[in-house]
A tleap script that builds the chain and sets N, CA, C and O, in Angstrom:
source leaprc.protein.ff14SB
mol = sequence {
  NMET ILE THR ILE THR ILE GLN ASP PHE GLN
  LYS LEU GLN MET ARG VAL GLY GLU VAL ILE
  ALA ALA SER ARG VAL PRO GLY ALA ASP LYS
  LEU LEU GLN LEU THR LEU ASP PHE GLY ASP
  GLU ALA ARG THR ALA VAL ALA GLY ILE ALA
  LEU CYS TYR LYS PRO GLU GLN LEU ILE GLY
  LYS ARG LEU ILE ALA VAL THR ASN LEU GLN
  PRO ALA ILE ILE ARG GLY ILE ARG SER ASP
  ALA MET ILE LEU ALA SER GLY ASP GLU HIE
  ALA LEU SER LEU VAL VAL THR ASP PRO ASP
  ARG PRO ALA ALA LYS GLY ALA LEU VAL CARG
}
set mol.1.N position { 5.861 89.456 9.899 }
set mol.1.CA position { 7.149 90.271 9.319 }
set mol.1.C position { 8.028 89.851 8.393 }
set mol.1.O position { 8.979 89.116 8.655 }
set mol.2.N position { 7.715 90.361 7.100 }
set mol.2.CA position { 8.849 89.445 6.327 }
set mol.2.C position { 10.185 90.713 6.452 }
set mol.2.O position { 10.243 91.898 6.781 }
set mol.3.N position { 11.303 89.479 5.900 }
set mol.3.CA position { 12.283 89.710 6.345 }
set mol.3.C position { 13.055 90.245 5.022 }
set mol.3.O position { 12.285 90.179 4.064 }
set mol.4.N position { 14.124 90.672 4.717 }
set mol.4.CA position { 14.738 90.965 3.035 }
set mol.4.C position { 16.041 90.953 3.469 }
set mol.4.O position { 16.419 91.110 4.630 }
set mol.5.N position { 16.838 90.724 2.311 }
set mol.5.CA position { 18.435 90.707 3.080 }
set mol.5.C position { 19.046 92.309 2.612 }
set mol.5.O position { 18.296 93.126 2.076 }
set mol.6.N position { 20.277 92.561 2.856 }
set mol.6.CA position { 20.517 93.616 2.629 }
set mol.6.C position { 20.906 94.136 1.547 }
set mol.6.O position { 21.187 95.332 1.482 }
set mol.7.N position { 20.998 93.174 0.345 }
set mol.7.CA position { 21.011 93.193 -0.646 }
set mol.7.C position { 19.950 93.419 -1.692 }
set mol.7.O position { 20.270 93.935 -2.763 }
set mol.8.N position { 18.647 93.045 -1.433 }
set mol.8.CA position { 17.590 93.754 -1.444 }
set mol.8.C position { 17.225 94.974 -1.220 }
set mol.8.O position { 16.443 95.654 -1.883 }
set mol.9.N position { 18.165 95.428 0.330 }
set mol.9.CA position { 17.768 96.902 1.031 }
set mol.9.C position { 18.547 97.753 -0.138 }
set mol.9.O position { 18.082 98.692 -0.784 }
set mol.10.N position { 19.765 97.217 -0.229 }
set mol.10.CA position { 20.202 98.462 -1.224 }
set mol.10.C position { 19.925 98.070 -2.489 }
set mol.10.O position { 20.949 97.894 -3.150 }
set mol.11.N position { 18.798 97.847 -3.130 }
set mol.11.CA position { 18.633 97.952 -4.326 }
set mol.11.C position { 17.722 99.299 -4.423 }
set mol.11.O position { 17.815 100.004 -5.429 }
set mol.12.N position { 16.714 99.695 -3.207 }
set mol.12.CA position { 16.287 100.806 -3.258 }
set mol.12.C position { 16.835 102.021 -3.481 }
set mol.12.O position { 17.810 102.258 -2.768 }
set mol.13.N position { 16.516 102.881 -4.255 }
set mol.13.CA position { 17.731 104.572 -3.979 }
set mol.13.C position { 16.419 105.488 -3.544 }
set mol.13.O position { 15.357 105.863 -4.042 }
set mol.14.N position { 17.254 105.633 -2.133 }
set mol.14.CA position { 16.230 106.557 -1.775 }
set mol.14.C position { 16.945 107.952 -1.929 }
set mol.14.O position { 18.167 107.989 -2.078 }
set mol.15.N position { 16.064 109.282 -1.887 }
set mol.15.CA position { 16.699 110.703 -2.463 }
set mol.15.C position { 15.824 111.818 -1.388 }
set mol.15.O position { 14.670 111.674 -0.984 }
set mol.16.N position { 16.577 112.714 -1.147 }
set mol.16.CA position { 15.894 114.307 -0.516 }
set mol.16.C position { 15.195 114.710 -1.901 }
set mol.16.O position { 15.760 114.743 -2.995 }
set mol.17.N position { 13.603 115.066 -1.586 }
set mol.17.CA position { 13.459 115.860 -3.086 }
set mol.17.C position { 12.806 117.169 -2.094 }
set mol.17.O position { 12.564 117.022 -0.896 }
set mol.18.N position { 12.575 118.507 -2.885 }
set mol.18.CA position { 12.081 119.557 -2.254 }
set mol.18.C position { 10.614 119.359 -2.985 }
set mol.18.O position { 10.487 118.925 -4.130 }
set mol.19.N position { 9.490 119.769 -2.090 }
set mol.19.CA position { 8.133 119.965 -2.686 }
set mol.19.C position { 8.068 121.110 -3.047 }
set mol.19.O position { 8.401 122.049 -2.324 }
set mol.20.N position { 7.505 121.266 -4.557 }
set mol.20.CA position { 7.659 122.703 -5.664 }
set mol.20.C position { 6.065 122.985 -6.182 }
set mol.20.O position { 5.720 123.931 -6.891 }
set mol.21.N position { 5.167 121.897 -5.633 }
set mol.21.CA position { 4.049 122.029 -5.741 }
set mol.21.C position { 3.127 120.426 -4.779 }
set mol.21.O position { 3.387 119.224 -4.737 }
set mol.22.N position { 2.141 121.209 -4.224 }
set mol.22.CA position { 0.976 119.892 -4.000 }
set mol.22.C position { -0.455 120.565 -4.539 }
set mol.22.O position { -0.784 121.706 -4.865 }
set mol.23.N position { -1.032 119.473 -4.478 }
set mol.23.CA position { -2.479 119.976 -4.568 }
set mol.23.C position { -3.152 118.760 -4.293 }
set mol.23.O position { -2.399 117.791 -4.205 }
set mol.24.N position { -4.690 118.481 -4.088 }
set mol.24.CA position { -5.640 117.726 -3.726 }
set mol.24.C position { -5.671 116.843 -4.944 }
set mol.24.O position { -5.406 117.082 -6.122 }
set mol.25.N position { -6.043 115.829 -4.366 }
set mol.25.CA position { -6.217 114.764 -6.362 }
set mol.25.C position { -8.174 114.548 -6.045 }
set mol.25.O position { -8.869 114.066 -5.150 }
set mol.26.N position { -8.427 115.288 -7.491 }
set mol.26.CA position { -10.028 115.125 -7.709 }
set mol.26.C position { -10.806 114.012 -7.269 }
set mol.26.O position { -10.380 112.958 -7.742 }
set mol.27.N position { -12.203 113.831 -6.226 }
set mol.27.CA position { -12.425 112.822 -5.914 }
set mol.27.C position { -11.542 111.708 -4.945 }
set mol.27.O position { -11.676 110.506 -5.172 }
set mol.28.N position { -10.737 112.130 -3.978 }
set mol.28.CA position { -10.088 111.231 -3.086 }
set mol.28.C position { -9.809 112.001 -2.050 }
set mol.28.O position { -9.121 113.014 -2.179 }
set mol.29.N position { -10.416 111.529 -0.665 }
set mol.29.CA position { -9.904 112.220 0.528 }
set mol.29.C position { -8.607 111.895 1.116 }
set mol.29.O position { -8.181 112.790 1.846 }
set mol.30.N position { -7.845 110.847 1.002 }
set mol.30.CA position { -6.916 110.974 1.288 }
set mol.30.C position { -5.443 110.937 0.560 }
set mol.30.O position { -4.397 110.525 1.061 }
set mol.31.N position { -5.661 111.538 -0.905 }
set mol.31.CA position { -4.552 111.655 -1.596 }
set mol.31.C position { -4.270 113.038 -2.339 }
set mol.31.O position { -5.052 113.784 -2.930 }
set mol.32.N position { -2.669 113.150 -2.080 }
set mol.32.CA position { -2.103 114.722 -2.771 }
set mol.32.C position { -1.786 114.130 -3.898 }
set mol.32.O position { -1.772 112.920 -4.124 }
set mol.33.N position { -1.508 115.080 -4.669 }
set mol.33.CA position { -0.383 114.825 -5.688 }
set mol.33.C position { 0.595 115.960 -5.780 }
set mol.33.O position { 0.285 117.052 -6.256 }
set mol.34.N position { 1.692 115.692 -5.347 }
set mol.34.CA position { 2.777 116.134 -5.343 }
set mol.34.C position { 3.837 116.292 -6.335 }
set mol.34.O position { 3.750 115.409 -7.188 }
set mol.35.N position { 4.737 117.040 -6.516 }
set mol.35.CA position { 5.743 117.277 -7.790 }
set mol.35.C position { 6.881 117.859 -6.688 }
set mol.35.O position { 6.933 118.928 -6.080 }
set mol.36.N position { 7.905 116.503 -6.704 }
set mol.36.CA position { 9.542 117.056 -6.074 }
set mol.36.C position { 10.673 117.315 -6.823 }
set mol.36.O position { 10.908 116.721 -7.875 }
set mol.37.N position { 11.302 118.064 -6.406 }
set mol.37.CA position { 12.123 118.669 -6.927 }
set mol.37.C position { 13.643 118.026 -6.507 }
set mol.37.O position { 14.139 118.252 -5.403 }
set mol.38.N position { 14.379 117.112 -7.647 }
set mol.38.CA position { 15.825 116.320 -6.846 }
set mol.38.C position { 16.825 116.900 -6.949 }
set mol.38.O position { 17.855 116.528 -6.388 }
set mol.39.N position { 16.744 117.925 -7.681 }
set mol.39.CA position { 17.498 118.947 -8.463 }
set mol.39.C position { 18.302 118.530 -10.121 }
set mol.39.O position { 18.819 119.273 -10.956 }
set mol.40.N position { 18.156 117.382 -10.101 }
set mol.40.CA position { 18.610 117.031 -11.116 }
set mol.40.C position { 17.358 117.108 -12.116 }
set mol.40.O position { 17.466 117.492 -13.280 }
set mol.41.N position { 15.730 116.549 -11.313 }
set mol.41.CA position { 14.928 116.038 -11.827 }
set mol.41.C position { 13.951 116.356 -11.695 }
set mol.41.O position { 14.197 117.140 -10.779 }
set mol.42.N position { 12.451 116.479 -11.895 }
set mol.42.CA position { 11.053 116.911 -11.058 }
set mol.42.C position { 10.615 115.217 -11.156 }
set mol.42.O position { 11.013 114.322 -11.902 }
set mol.43.N position { 10.208 115.225 -10.704 }
set mol.43.CA position { 9.205 113.745 -10.309 }
set mol.43.C position { 7.707 113.926 -9.721 }
set mol.43.O position { 7.521 114.854 -8.933 }
set mol.44.N position { 6.741 113.159 -10.037 }
set mol.44.CA position { 5.701 113.224 -9.123 }
set mol.44.C position { 5.711 111.882 -8.142 }
set mol.44.O position { 6.163 110.738 -8.201 }
set mol.45.N position { 4.841 112.806 -7.070 }
set mol.45.CA position { 4.131 111.248 -6.217 }
set mol.45.C position { 2.838 111.835 -5.912 }
set mol.45.O position { 2.531 112.999 -5.652 }
set mol.46.N position { 1.935 110.446 -6.027 }
set mol.46.CA position { 0.577 110.650 -5.341 }
set mol.46.C position { 1.030 109.864 -4.044 }
set mol.46.O position { 1.698 108.836 -3.940 }
set mol.47.N position { 0.408 110.741 -3.017 }
set mol.47.CA position { 0.203 110.649 -1.375 }
set mol.47.C position { -0.440 110.334 -0.513 }
set mol.47.O position { -0.829 111.308 0.132 }
set mol.48.N position { -0.650 109.746 -0.282 }
set mol.48.CA position { -2.306 109.267 1.378 }
set mol.48.C position { -1.943 109.936 2.404 }
set mol.48.O position { -1.675 109.380 3.470 }
set mol.49.N position { -1.872 111.476 2.194 }
set mol.49.CA position { -1.416 112.227 3.389 }
set mol.49.C position { -2.653 113.274 3.687 }
set mol.49.O position { -2.734 114.039 4.647 }
set mol.50.N position { -3.557 113.112 2.655 }
set mol.50.CA position { -4.194 114.244 2.596 }
set mol.50.C position { -5.126 114.905 4.331 }
set mol.50.O position { -5.306 116.087 4.627 }
set mol.51.N position { -5.573 113.574 5.220 }
set mol.51.CA position { -5.615 114.023 6.139 }
set mol.51.C position { -5.214 114.481 7.125 }
set mol.51.O position { -5.961 114.891 8.013 }
set mol.52.N position { -3.973 114.507 7.180 }
set mol.52.CA position { -3.061 115.301 7.806 }
set mol.52.C position { -2.160 116.437 7.681 }
set mol.52.O position { -1.538 117.117 8.497 }
set mol.53.N position { -2.269 116.436 6.505 }
set mol.53.CA position { -1.193 117.847 5.767 }
set mol.53.C position { -2.089 118.062 4.516 }
set mol.53.O position { -2.713 117.233 3.854 }
set mol.54.N position { -1.943 119.813 4.338 }
set mol.54.CA position { -2.921 120.406 3.568 }
set mol.54.C position { -1.593 120.902 2.428 }
set mol.54.O position { -0.425 121.108 2.760 }
set mol.55.N position { -2.147 121.008 1.093 }
set mol.55.CA position { -0.961 121.170 0.239 }
set mol.55.C position { -0.145 122.325 0.290 }
set mol.55.O position { 1.012 122.279 -0.128 }
set mol.56.N position { -0.611 123.300 0.736 }
set mol.56.CA position { 0.046 124.623 1.037 }
set mol.56.C position { 1.687 124.226 2.252 }
set mol.56.O position { 2.873 124.553 2.204 }
set mol.57.N position { 0.699 123.244 3.360 }
set mol.57.CA position { 1.765 123.183 4.547 }
set mol.57.C position { 3.146 122.563 3.833 }
set mol.57.O position { 4.230 122.984 4.237 }
set mol.58.N position { 3.100 121.523 2.727 }
set mol.58.CA position { 4.223 121.071 1.954 }
set mol.58.C position { 5.035 121.378 1.129 }
set mol.58.O position { 5.965 120.686 0.716 }
set mol.59.N position { 4.714 122.561 0.792 }
set mol.59.CA position { 5.407 123.420 -0.408 }
set mol.59.C position { 7.353 124.166 0.637 }
set mol.59.O position { 7.689 124.853 1.601 }
set mol.60.N position { 7.809 123.564 -0.207 }
set mol.60.CA position { 9.353 123.788 0.465 }
set mol.60.C position { 9.753 123.029 0.957 }
set mol.60.O position { 10.978 122.976 1.069 }
set mol.61.N position { 8.927 122.034 1.516 }
set mol.61.CA position { 9.426 121.089 2.520 }
set mol.61.C position { 10.601 119.789 1.912 }
set mol.61.O position { 10.339 119.098 0.927 }
set mol.62.N position { 11.555 119.690 2.511 }
set mol.62.CA position { 11.906 118.801 1.961 }
set mol.62.C position { 11.832 117.560 2.908 }
set mol.62.O position { 11.893 117.449 4.133 }
set mol.63.N position { 11.619 116.322 1.492 }
set mol.63.CA position { 10.896 114.844 2.025 }
set mol.63.C position { 11.983 113.761 1.739 }
set mol.63.O position { 12.834 114.197 0.965 }
set mol.64.N position { 12.192 112.532 2.121 }
set mol.64.CA position { 12.615 111.889 1.203 }
set mol.64.C position { 11.650 110.530 1.061 }
set mol.64.O position { 10.827 109.913 1.737 }
set mol.65.N position { 12.415 110.450 -0.527 }
set mol.65.CA position { 11.029 109.493 -1.197 }
set mol.65.C position { 12.093 108.554 -2.091 }
set mol.65.O position { 13.038 109.027 -2.723 }
set mol.66.N position { 11.774 107.210 -2.024 }
set mol.66.CA position { 11.868 106.127 -3.097 }
set mol.66.C position { 11.644 106.382 -4.250 }
set mol.66.O position { 10.467 106.431 -4.608 }
set mol.67.N position { 13.051 106.707 -5.506 }
set mol.67.CA position { 12.922 107.197 -6.191 }
set mol.67.C position { 12.860 106.158 -7.540 }
set mol.67.O position { 12.512 106.592 -8.638 }
set mol.68.N position { 13.217 104.815 -7.339 }
set mol.68.CA position { 13.680 103.670 -8.208 }
set mol.68.C position { 12.714 102.737 -8.082 }
set mol.68.O position { 13.132 101.648 -8.476 }
set mol.69.N position { 11.444 102.696 -7.645 }
set mol.69.CA position { 9.975 102.269 -7.901 }
set mol.69.C position { 9.658 102.019 -8.976 }
set mol.69.O position { 9.932 102.906 -9.784 }
set mol.70.N position { 9.113 101.044 -9.417 }
set mol.70.CA position { 8.088 101.078 -10.755 }
set mol.70.C position { 7.441 102.451 -10.686 }
set mol.70.O position { 7.509 103.007 -9.590 }
set mol.71.N position { 6.918 102.994 -11.525 }
set mol.71.CA position { 5.805 104.170 -11.659 }
set mol.71.C position { 4.155 103.656 -11.356 }
set mol.71.O position { 3.850 102.768 -12.152 }
set mol.72.N position { 3.288 103.929 -10.614 }
set mol.72.CA position { 1.973 103.494 -10.756 }
set mol.72.C position { 0.955 104.507 -11.160 }
set mol.72.O position { 0.989 105.735 -11.070 }
set mol.73.N position { 0.205 103.847 -11.541 }
set mol.73.CA position { -0.790 105.150 -12.116 }
set mol.73.C position { -2.041 105.046 -11.065 }
set mol.73.O position { -2.836 104.106 -11.097 }
set mol.74.N position { -2.127 106.255 -10.015 }
set mol.74.CA position { -2.936 106.159 -9.416 }
set mol.74.C position { -4.038 107.174 -9.676 }
set mol.74.O position { -3.653 108.260 -10.109 }
set mol.75.N position { -5.662 106.965 -9.440 }
set mol.75.CA position { -5.987 108.374 -10.051 }
set mol.75.C position { -6.067 108.678 -11.359 }
set mol.75.O position { -6.806 109.632 -11.602 }
set mol.76.N position { -5.436 108.067 -12.462 }
set mol.76.CA position { -5.189 108.354 -13.381 }
set mol.76.C position { -3.863 109.418 -13.687 }
set mol.76.O position { -3.562 109.912 -14.774 }
set mol.77.N position { -3.215 109.592 -12.437 }
set mol.77.CA position { -1.774 110.343 -12.311 }
set mol.77.C position { -1.092 108.959 -12.247 }
set mol.77.O position { -1.396 107.879 -11.740 }
set mol.78.N position { 0.368 109.612 -13.252 }
set mol.78.CA position { 1.148 108.443 -12.903 }
set mol.78.C position { 2.036 108.893 -11.922 }
set mol.78.O position { 2.436 110.054 -12.010 }
set mol.79.N position { 2.588 107.861 -10.585 }
set mol.79.CA position { 3.136 108.385 -9.542 }
set mol.79.C position { 4.623 107.806 -9.724 }
set mol.79.O position { 4.702 106.668 -10.188 }
set mol.80.N position { 5.894 108.531 -9.379 }
set mol.80.CA position { 6.733 108.123 -9.982 }
set mol.80.C position { 7.768 107.945 -9.005 }
set mol.80.O position { 8.869 107.456 -9.258 }
set mol.81.N position { 7.321 108.425 -7.687 }
set mol.81.CA position { 7.845 108.381 -6.431 }
set mol.81.C position { 7.477 108.054 -5.559 }
set mol.81.O position { 6.278 108.056 -5.838 }
set mol.82.N position { 7.576 107.501 -3.921 }
set mol.82.CA position { 6.808 107.245 -3.010 }
set mol.82.C position { 7.704 107.662 -1.746 }
set mol.82.O position { 8.706 107.044 -1.384 }
set mol.83.N position { 7.138 108.910 -1.079 }
set mol.83.CA position { 7.350 109.400 -0.058 }
set mol.83.C position { 7.146 108.490 1.075 }
set mol.83.O position { 6.156 107.759 1.127 }
set mol.84.N position { 8.446 108.519 2.382 }
set mol.84.CA position { 8.379 107.761 3.281 }
set mol.84.C position { 7.689 108.460 4.419 }
set mol.84.O position { 8.165 109.593 4.487 }
set mol.85.N position { 6.797 108.280 5.316 }
set mol.85.CA position { 5.903 108.632 6.202 }
set mol.85.C position { 6.025 107.434 7.072 }
set mol.85.O position { 6.531 106.328 6.883 }
set mol.86.N position { 5.324 108.054 8.224 }
set mol.86.CA position { 5.242 106.971 9.318 }
set mol.86.C position { 3.777 107.104 10.239 }
set mol.86.O position { 3.226 108.197 10.362 }
set mol.87.N position { 3.289 105.992 10.795 }
set mol.87.CA position { 2.049 106.492 11.528 }
set mol.87.C position { 1.226 105.416 11.459 }
set mol.87.O position { 1.795 104.377 11.124 }
set mol.88.N position { -0.468 105.313 11.771 }
set mol.88.CA position { -1.389 104.566 11.681 }
set mol.88.C position { -1.326 103.766 10.143 }
set mol.88.O position { -0.904 104.447 9.208 }
set mol.89.N position { -1.634 102.696 9.934 }
set mol.89.CA position { -2.373 101.812 8.674 }
set mol.89.C position { -3.384 102.585 7.990 }
set mol.89.O position { -3.648 102.556 6.788 }
set mol.90.N position { -4.105 103.522 9.217 }
set mol.90.CA position { -5.670 104.346 7.926 }
set mol.90.C position { -5.251 105.503 7.900 }
set mol.90.O position { -6.162 106.327 7.992 }
set mol.91.N position { -4.005 106.024 7.791 }
set mol.91.CA position { -3.962 107.259 6.856 }
set mol.91.C position { -3.910 108.175 8.186 }
set mol.91.O position { -3.182 109.151 8.006 }
set mol.92.N position { -4.482 108.119 9.462 }
set mol.92.CA position { -5.403 109.535 10.091 }
set mol.92.C position { -4.090 109.978 11.131 }
set mol.92.O position { -4.232 110.982 11.828 }
set mol.93.N position { -3.002 109.302 11.189 }
set mol.93.CA position { -1.698 110.431 11.687 }
set mol.93.C position { -0.151 110.055 11.274 }
set mol.93.O position { 0.705 109.470 11.938 }
set mol.94.N position { -0.093 110.600 9.934 }
set mol.94.CA position { 0.925 110.351 9.052 }
set mol.94.C position { 1.863 111.045 9.751 }
set mol.94.O position { 1.508 111.110 10.928 }
set mol.95.N position { 2.391 111.324 9.652 }
set mol.95.CA position { 4.403 111.753 9.644 }
set mol.95.C position { 5.007 111.673 8.669 }
set mol.95.O position { 5.232 110.485 8.441 }
set mol.96.N position { 5.583 112.577 7.622 }
set mol.96.CA position { 6.148 112.554 6.699 }
set mol.96.C position { 7.377 112.544 6.989 }
set mol.96.O position { 7.576 113.297 7.942 }
set mol.97.N position { 8.874 111.747 6.398 }
set mol.97.CA position { 9.998 112.069 6.623 }
set mol.97.C position { 10.620 113.075 6.275 }
set mol.97.O position { 10.905 113.253 5.090 }
set mol.98.N position { 10.897 113.787 7.068 }
set mol.98.CA position { 12.610 114.734 6.374 }
set mol.98.C position { 13.599 115.266 6.965 }
set mol.98.O position { 13.831 115.510 8.149 }
set mol.99.N position { 14.205 115.433 5.942 }
set mol.99.CA position { 15.372 115.143 7.393 }
set mol.99.C position { 15.754 116.238 8.112 }
set mol.99.O position { 15.480 117.388 7.768 }
set mol.100.N position { 16.492 115.891 9.284 }
set mol.100.CA position { 16.894 116.737 10.639 }
set mol.100.C position { 17.493 117.997 10.550 }
set mol.100.O position { 17.301 118.947 11.309 }
set mol.101.N position { 18.219 117.948 9.592 }
set mol.101.CA position { 19.473 119.084 9.168 }
set mol.101.C position { 19.034 119.259 7.582 }
set mol.101.O position { 18.658 118.375 6.811 }
set mol.102.N position { 19.181 120.519 7.361 }
set mol.102.CA position { 19.193 121.009 5.892 }
set mol.102.C position { 19.789 119.852 4.975 }
set mol.102.O position { 20.917 119.440 5.243 }
set mol.103.N position { 19.018 119.259 3.807 }
set mol.103.CA position { 19.698 117.981 3.051 }
set mol.103.C position { 19.787 118.390 1.349 }
set mol.103.O position { 18.837 117.945 0.706 }
set mol.104.N position { 20.728 119.117 0.617 }
set mol.104.CA position { 20.318 118.633 -0.623 }
set mol.104.C position { 19.564 118.366 -1.259 }
set mol.104.O position { 18.868 117.496 -0.736 }
set mol.105.N position { 19.177 118.693 -2.410 }
set mol.105.CA position { 18.076 117.900 -3.076 }
set mol.105.C position { 18.709 117.304 -4.053 }
set mol.105.O position { 19.690 117.744 -4.654 }
set mol.106.N position { 18.025 116.045 -4.270 }
set mol.106.CA position { 18.717 114.919 -4.922 }
set mol.106.C position { 19.674 113.857 -4.147 }
set mol.106.O position { 20.190 112.819 -4.561 }
set mol.107.N position { 19.745 114.710 -2.427 }
set mol.107.CA position { 20.522 113.597 -1.693 }
set mol.107.C position { 20.330 112.163 -1.721 }
set mol.107.O position { 19.192 111.707 -1.613 }
set mol.108.N position { 21.293 111.443 -1.851 }
set mol.108.CA position { 21.010 109.663 -1.505 }
set mol.108.C position { 20.667 109.921 0.072 }
set mol.108.O position { 20.969 110.976 0.629 }
set mol.109.N position { 20.015 108.862 0.717 }
set mol.109.CA position { 19.979 108.622 1.977 }
set mol.109.C position { 20.301 106.994 2.126 }
set mol.109.O position { 19.950 106.188 1.266 }
set mol.110.N position { 20.884 106.693 3.111 }
set mol.110.CA position { 21.711 105.697 3.156 }
set mol.110.C position { 21.365 105.279 4.503 }
set mol.110.O position { 21.926 104.309 5.013 }
savepdb mol mol.pdb
quit
């Protein structure tokens, strides 16, 4: 296990975003393309959760995402956020992380 300092952890910006669009990534079994509304902006996230969720299951769901990672190009799609999920390393039983009560779009996670 790698440990980080509290100062490193504090650099992460985690926010609540509402899924406003979701689709499968063509040619990829495990990937979904999500559009998340953070209140002040929308961002795209490519997530390896397609074995556990159908796109339509995620519409309207509020998820927690890291929003200050360097963007990545995944299968030709720019991913500007990374959603948080838990589960096994093979993406067979992933569970997305969502607030247990209604949280405002864009709310910071602390």
